[in-house]
N, CA and C of each residue as an Amber inpcrd file, in Angstrom:
protein
   369
 -26.7310000 -19.2100000  14.1860000 -25.7880000 -19.4020000  13.1120000
 -24.8380000 -18.2090000  13.0300000 -23.5600000 -18.4880000  12.8330000
 -22.5890000 -17.3970000  12.8270000 -22.6360000 -16.6370000  11.5020000
 -22.2590000 -15.3730000  11.5590000 -22.2260000 -14.5100000  10.3840000
 -20.9940000 -14.8430000   9.5520000 -21.1010000 -14.6190000   8.2530000
 -20.0090000 -14.8970000   7.3270000 -19.3640000 -13.5950000   6.8860000
 -18.0230000 -13.5740000   6.9270000 -17.2580000 -12.4120000   6.4870000
 -16.3080000 -12.8530000   5.3760000 -16.3260000 -12.1240000   4.2610000
 -15.3860000 -12.3670000   3.1750000 -14.2550000 -11.3570000   3.2950000
 -13.0190000 -11.8640000   3.3730000 -11.8400000 -10.9970000   3.3830000
 -11.3180000 -10.9500000   1.9510000 -11.3100000  -9.7700000   1.3430000
 -10.7740000  -9.6070000  -0.0110000  -9.5270000  -8.7260000   0.0870000
  -8.3640000  -9.3760000   0.1040000  -7.0910000  -8.6680000   0.2570000
  -6.0070000  -9.5110000  -0.3940000  -5.0450000  -8.8640000  -1.0360000
  -3.9870000  -9.6110000  -1.7210000  -2.7010000  -9.7140000  -0.9060000
  -2.7080000  -9.1830000   0.3210000  -1.5200000  -9.2330000   1.1820000
  -1.6420000 -10.4260000   2.1360000  -0.8570000 -11.5020000   1.9040000
  -1.0100000 -12.7330000   2.7010000  -0.9410000 -12.5250000   4.2130000
  -0.0380000 -11.6680000   4.6900000   0.0750000 -11.4590000   6.1430000
  -1.1820000 -10.8480000   6.7310000  -1.8050000  -9.9550000   6.0060000
  -3.0420000  -9.3300000   6.4830000  -4.1740000 -10.3560000   6.4710000
  -4.2500000 -11.1370000   5.4100000  -5.3040000 -12.1590000   5.3050000
  -5.1940000 -13.1490000   6.4610000  -3.9890000 -13.6320000   6.7190000
  -3.7870000 -14.6170000   7.7960000  -4.1960000 -14.0410000   9.1440000
  -3.7620000 -12.8120000   9.4370000  -4.0890000 -12.2290000  10.7480000
  -5.5730000 -11.9110000  10.8700000  -6.1870000 -11.4010000   9.7850000
  -7.6270000 -11.1120000   9.8290000  -8.4470000 -12.3900000   9.9620000
  -8.0330000 -13.4040000   9.2260000  -8.7460000 -14.6810000   9.2770000
  -8.7290000 -15.2310000  10.7030000  -7.5630000 -15.2080000  11.3350000
  -7.4310000 -15.6830000  12.7170000  -8.2970000 -14.8480000  13.6610000
  -8.1870000 -13.5360000  13.5380000  -8.9290000 -12.6120000  14.4010000
 -10.4370000 -12.8430000  14.2970000 -10.9320000 -12.9650000  13.0700000
 -12.3730000 -13.1120000  12.8610000 -12.8820000 -14.4860000  13.2910000
 -12.0840000 -15.5240000  13.0460000 -12.4990000 -16.8590000  13.5030000
 -12.5510000 -16.9170000  15.0190000 -11.5800000 -16.2690000  15.6760000
 -11.5810000 -16.2160000  17.1410000 -12.8180000 -15.4850000  17.6640000
 -13.2920000 -14.5180000  16.8860000 -14.4800000 -13.7430000  17.2830000
 -15.7780000 -14.4650000  16.9290000 -15.6670000 -15.6580000  16.3080000
 -16.8520000 -16.4660000  16.0430000 -17.4590000 -16.3230000  14.6620000
 -16.7550000 -15.6720000  13.7560000 -17.2830000 -15.5160000  12.3970000
 -16.8250000 -16.6560000  11.5010000 -17.6470000 -16.9820000  10.5100000
 -17.2300000 -17.9010000   9.4500000 -16.5010000 -17.0250000   8.4380000
 -15.3190000 -17.4580000   7.9900000 -14.4810000 -16.6080000   7.1440000
 -14.2580000 -17.2170000   5.7640000 -14.4440000 -16.3890000   4.7460000
 -14.1120000 -16.7290000   3.3670000 -12.9820000 -15.7910000   2.9470000
 -12.1470000 -16.2260000   1.9940000 -11.0060000 -15.4100000   1.5730000
 -10.9540000 -15.3150000   0.0490000 -10.6630000 -14.1110000  -0.4410000
 -10.4180000 -13.8870000  -1.8680000  -9.1530000 -13.0450000  -1.9830000
  -8.3120000 -13.3610000  -2.9740000  -7.0290000 -12.6760000  -3.1130000
  -7.0100000 -11.6290000  -4.2210000  -8.1050000 -11.5000000  -4.9540000
  -8.2150000 -10.4230000  -5.9420000  -9.6970000 -10.0890000  -6.1290000
  -9.9540000  -9.0070000  -6.8500000 -11.3250000  -8.5360000  -6.9940000
 -12.2430000  -9.5090000  -7.7120000 -11.7270000 -10.1490000  -8.7690000
 -12.5320000 -11.1090000  -9.5130000 -12.8880000 -12.3040000  -8.6330000
 -11.9120000 -12.7780000  -7.8830000 -12.1320000 -13.9020000  -6.9620000
 -13.1680000 -13.5160000  -5.9010000 -13.1340000 -12.2710000  -5.4620000
 -14.1060000 -11.8030000  -4.4590000 -15.5260000 -11.8810000  -5.0140000
 -15.7190000 -11.4070000  -6.2420000 -17.0580000 -11.4660000  -6.8510000
 -17.5230000 -12.9020000  -7.0380000 -16.6090000 -13.7800000  -7.4330000
 -16.9680000 -15.1920000  -7.6070000 -17.3590000 -15.8180000  -6.2710000
 -16.6320000 -15.4780000  -5.2080000 -16.9530000 -15.9990000  -3.8710000
 -18.3220000 -15.4920000  -3.4140000 -18.6100000 -14.2260000  -3.7010000
 -19.9050000 -13.6420000  -3.3250000 -21.0390000 -14.3450000  -4.0750000
 -20.8230000 -14.6520000  -5.3520000 -21.8520000 -15.3490000  -6.1300000
 -22.0930000 -16.7580000  -5.5970000 -21.0100000 -17.4400000  -5.1980000
 -21.1370000 -18.8110000  -4.6730000 -21.8380000 -18.8330000  -3.3310000
 -21.4070000 -17.9630000  -2.4330000 -21.9370000 -17.9490000  -1.0640000
 -21.9260000 -16.5130000  -0.5530000 -23.0250000 -15.7890000  -0.7650000
 -23.0500000 -14.3800000  -0.3490000 -22.7790000 -14.2220000   1.1530000
 -21.7230000 -13.4810000   1.5030000 -21.4100000 -13.2720000   2.9120000
 -22.3090000 -12.1810000   3.5110000 -22.2860000 -12.0760000   4.8220000
 -23.0310000 -11.0030000   5.4880000 -22.2720000  -9.6810000   5.3710000
 -20.9230000  -9.7990000   5.3200000 -20.0790000  -8.6060000   5.2750000
 -18.8340000  -8.8950000   4.4410000 -18.3870000  -7.8820000   3.6920000
 -17.1540000  -8.0020000   2.9040000 -16.1470000  -6.9900000   3.4410000
 -14.9650000  -7.4760000   3.8300000 -13.8320000  -6.6070000   4.1710000
 -13.0510000  -6.4610000   2.8790000 -13.0020000  -5.2610000   2.3420000
 -12.5480000  -5.0710000   0.9720000 -11.3790000  -4.1030000   0.8760000
 -10.2410000  -4.6050000   0.3940000  -9.0940000  -3.7490000   0.1260000
  -9.3620000  -2.9990000  -1.1750000  -8.8450000  -1.7810000  -1.3080000
  -9.0260000  -1.0170000  -2.5400000  -8.0810000  -1.5150000  -3.6290000
  -6.8170000  -1.7160000  -3.2580000  -5.8020000  -2.0870000  -4.2490000
  -5.7270000  -3.6030000  -4.3940000  -6.5640000  -4.1260000  -5.2820000
  -6.6090000  -5.5590000  -5.5470000  -6.2470000  -5.8270000  -7.0030000
  -5.6060000  -6.9720000  -7.2770000  -5.3690000  -7.3390000  -8.6800000
  -6.6920000  -7.6360000  -9.3900000  -6.6790000  -7.5180000 -10.7120000
  -7.7940000  -7.8450000 -11.6200000  -8.9610000  -6.8680000 -11.5290000
  -9.5530000  -6.6770000 -10.3820000 -10.6350000  -5.7060000 -10.1880000
 -10.3490000  -4.9700000  -8.8890000 -10.4290000  -3.6430000  -8.9020000
 -10.1580000  -2.8970000  -7.6690000 -11.3050000  -3.0800000  -6.6680000
 -11.0270000  -2.7700000  -5.4230000 -12.0620000  -2.8150000  -4.3930000
 -13.2150000  -1.8710000  -4.7160000 -12.8900000  -0.7220000  -5.3230000
 -13.9470000   0.2060000  -5.7240000 -14.8790000  -0.4590000  -6.7430000
 -14.2920000  -1.1660000  -7.7290000 -15.1030000  -1.8590000  -8.7400000
 -15.9660000  -2.9490000  -8.1030000 -15.3750000  -3.7050000  -7.1810000
 -16.1160000  -4.7790000  -6.5050000 -17.2830000  -4.1810000  -5.7170000
 -17.0250000  -3.1090000  -4.9900000 -18.0660000  -2.4580000  -4.1980000
 -19.2130000  -1.9980000  -5.1130000 -18.8570000  -1.3970000  -6.2370000
 -19.8690000  -0.9250000  -7.1780000 -20.7080000  -2.0880000  -7.7130000
 -20.0660000  -3.1980000  -8.0370000 -20.7960000  -4.3660000  -8.5600000
 -21.7110000  -4.9740000  -7.4860000 -21.2640000  -4.9720000  -6.2410000
 -22.1150000  -5.4570000  -5.1440000 -23.3770000  -4.5940000  -5.0700000
 -23.1920000  -3.2850000  -5.1130000 -24.3360000  -2.3680000  -4.9790000
 -25.2590000  -2.3810000  -6.1980000 -24.7350000  -2.8030000  -7.3540000
 -25.5750000  -2.8710000  -8.5580000 -26.4780000  -4.1030000  -8.5630000
 -26.1750000  -5.1030000  -7.7230000 -26.9300000  -6.3440000  -7.7150000
 -28.0220000  -6.2800000  -6.6350000 -29.2980000  -6.2900000  -7.0410000
 -30.3940000  -6.1820000  -6.0570000 -30.3750000  -7.2920000  -4.9970000
 -29.8670000  -8.4790000  -5.3630000 -29.8260000  -9.5860000  -4.4070000
 -28.8050000  -9.3640000  -3.2910000 -27.8920000  -8.4330000  -3.4850000
 -26.8080000  -8.2130000  -2.5080000 -26.9800000  -6.9220000  -1.7140000
 -28.1490000  -6.3170000  -1.7770000 -28.3530000  -5.0280000  -1.1050000
 -28.1580000  -5.1060000   0.4100000 -28.4400000  -6.2680000   0.9900000
 -28.3030000  -6.4460000   2.4420000 -26.8340000  -6.5380000   2.8750000
 -25.9550000  -6.8580000   1.9350000 -24.5500000  -7.1260000   2.2550000
 -23.8530000  -5.8540000   2.7380000 -23.1470000  -5.9710000   3.8580000
 -22.3990000  -4.8380000   4.3990000 -21.0050000  -4.8470000   3.7690000
 -20.4950000  -3.6740000   3.4280000 -19.1660000  -3.5590000   2.8210000
 -18.3260000  -2.6050000   3.6660000 -17.1850000  -3.1120000   4.1380000
 -16.2380000  -2.2870000   4.8840000 -14.9460000  -2.2390000   4.0790000
 -14.6000000  -1.0440000   3.6020000 -13.3320000  -0.8730000   2.8940000
 -12.2270000  -0.8680000   3.9650000 -11.1980000  -1.6680000   3.7370000
 -10.0750000  -1.7640000   4.6820000  -8.8120000  -1.6100000   3.8480000
  -8.2250000  -0.4130000   3.8750000  -7.1860000  -0.1080000   2.8940000
  -6.1790000   0.9190000   3.3680000  -5.0280000   0.9280000   2.7200000
  -4.0050000   1.9410000   2.9880000  -4.3430000   3.2470000   2.2710000
  -5.2940000   3.2050000   1.3550000  -5.6970000   4.4030000   0.6110000
  -6.5750000   5.2690000   1.5020000  -5.9620000   6.2440000   2.1930000
  -6.7000000   7.0030000   3.1930000  -6.9090000   8.4720000   2.8910000
  -6.6560000   8.8810000   1.6460000  -6.8940000  10.2900000   1.3210000
  -8.3910000  10.5530000   1.2910000  -8.7480000  11.7900000   1.5810000
 -10.1590000  12.1780000   1.6500000 -10.9230000  11.7980000   0.3710000
 -10.2950000  11.9920000  -0.7930000 -10.9490000  11.6940000  -2.0640000
 -11.2470000  10.1980000  -2.1870000 -10.3560000   9.3620000  -1.6910000
 -10.5720000   7.9060000  -1.7650000 -11.6590000   7.4620000  -0.7920000
 -11.6460000   8.0420000   0.3910000 -12.6830000   7.7230000   1.3820000
 -14.0530000   8.1320000   0.8270000 -14.1280000   9.3220000   0.2740000
 -15.3930000   9.8100000  -0.3020000 -15.8610000   8.9010000  -1.4270000
 -14.9240000   8.4670000  -2.2830000 -15.2800000   7.5970000  -3.4040000
 -15.8270000   6.2670000  -2.8890000 -15.1470000   5.6680000  -1.9030000
 -15.5940000   4.3900000  -1.3490000 -16.9980000   4.4800000  -0.7730000
 -17.2530000   5.5400000  -0.0130000 -18.5780000   5.7130000   0.5930000
 -19.6250000   6.0280000  -0.4710000 -19.2380000   6.8160000  -1.4880000
 -20.1720000   7.1500000  -2.5690000 -20.5580000   5.9080000  -3.3730000
 -19.6340000   4.9530000  -3.4850000 -19.9220000   3.7250000  -4.2270000
 -20.7580000   2.7380000  -3.4170000 -20.9800000   3.0540000  -2.1450000
 -21.8670000   2.2150000  -1.3480000 -21.2320000   1.4830000  -0.1860000
 -19.9530000   1.7600000   0.1020000 -19.3420000   1.1330000   1.2790000
 -20.0620000   1.6330000   2.5290000 -20.2520000   0.7440000   3.4910000
 -20.9130000   1.1270000   4.7360000 -19.9440000   1.7650000   5.7100000
 -18.6450000   1.4490000   5.5500000 -17.6160000   2.0240000   6.4230000
 -16.2910000   1.9870000   5.6760000 -15.3430000   2.8270000   6.1330000
 -14.0400000   2.9280000   5.4790000 -12.9940000   3.0040000   6.5790000
 -12.1510000   1.9950000   6.6520000 -11.1100000   1.9320000   7.6930000
  -9.7560000   1.9340000   6.9990000  -8.8440000   2.7800000   7.4820000
  -7.5240000   2.8420000   6.8610000  -6.5100000   2.0080000   7.6410000
  -5.5670000   1.4230000   6.8840000  -4.4540000   0.6700000   7.4740000
  -3.3490000   1.6640000   7.8120000  -2.6010000   1.4720000   8.8770000
  -2.7810000   0.4120000   9.8680000  -4.0360000   0.6710000  10.6950000
  -4.6160000  -0.4080000  11.2260000  -5.8650000  -0.2850000  11.9600000
  -5.7530000  -1.0000000  13.2970000  -6.6130000  -0.6260000  14.2160000
  -6.7020000  -1.2880000  15.5140000  -7.6270000  -2.4930000  15.3730000
  -7.1840000  -3.6620000  15.8280000  -8.0260000  -4.8540000  15.7100000
  -9.3210000  -4.6880000  16.5200000  -9.2330000  -4.0160000  17.6750000
 -10.4450000  -3.7910000  18.4780000 -11.4310000  -2.9010000  17.7200000
 -10.9020000  -1.8480000  17.0820000 -11.7600000  -0.9590000  16.3020000
 -12.4120000  -1.7060000  15.1450000 -11.6160000  -2.5430000  14.4830000
 -12.1380000  -3.3100000  13.3510000 -13.2500000  -4.2560000  13.8000000
 -13.0180000  -4.9900000  14.8710000 -14.0460000  -5.9080000  15.3770000
 -15.3010000  -5.1560000  15.8020000 -15.1080000  -3.9820000  16.4100000
 -16.2580000  -3.1720000  16.8280000 -17.0490000  -2.7110000  15.6080000
 -16.3420000  -2.2950000  14.5590000 -17.0090000  -1.8340000  13.3360000
 -17.7630000  -2.9870000  12.6610000 -17.1320000  -4.1600000  12.5990000
 -17.7970000  -5.3270000  12.0060000 -19.0410000  -5.6770000  12.8070000
 -18.9080000  -5.7040000  14.1310000 -20.0650000  -5.9910000  14.9980000
 -21.1790000  -4.9960000  14.8010000 -20.8190000  -3.7180000  14.7000000
 -21.8230000  -2.6600000  14.5110000 -22.5070000  -2.8030000  13.1520000
 -21.7310000  -3.1070000  12.1200000 -22.3020000  -3.2600000  10.7700000
 -23.2580000  -4.4490000  10.7190000 -22.8690000  -5.5460000  11.3540000
 -23.7070000  -6.7560000  11.3000000 -24.9410000  -6.6190000  12.2000000
 -24.9060000  -5.7230000  13.1650000 -26.0600000  -5.5100000  14.0420000
 -27.1380000  -4.6820000  13.3390000 -26.7780000  -4.0310000  12.2510000
 -27.7080000  -3.1330000  11.5340000 -28.8290000  -3.9040000  10.8730000
 -28.5540000  -5.1120000  10.4440000 -29.5380000  -5.9000000   9.6670000
 -30.8870000  -5.9760000  10.3460000
């Protein structure tokens, strides 16, 4: 059975390209366009991994990451922050809140796929 990845990003061009890239790599893809929608999608169908932008409407990626880590049922879920917010303080905050990895935009698609593969192999 293929792994499920939730893309939580409010930029349509990024969502479309990530969705295509991940489906081509054999993943089942879910999409959320804001933080609240991401949490609702996780509650409906917990993914194996969440690709999470920091700057999301309604709830920030940091808030979503924190809520994922607060829920004992979601401890297995891998979280990869994928964002333009690349200052050291933001990276530290994302990792401190429980993100498994932090990738800054612009990013290499090969690097992203490698990171997703590595995160999903940890289980």
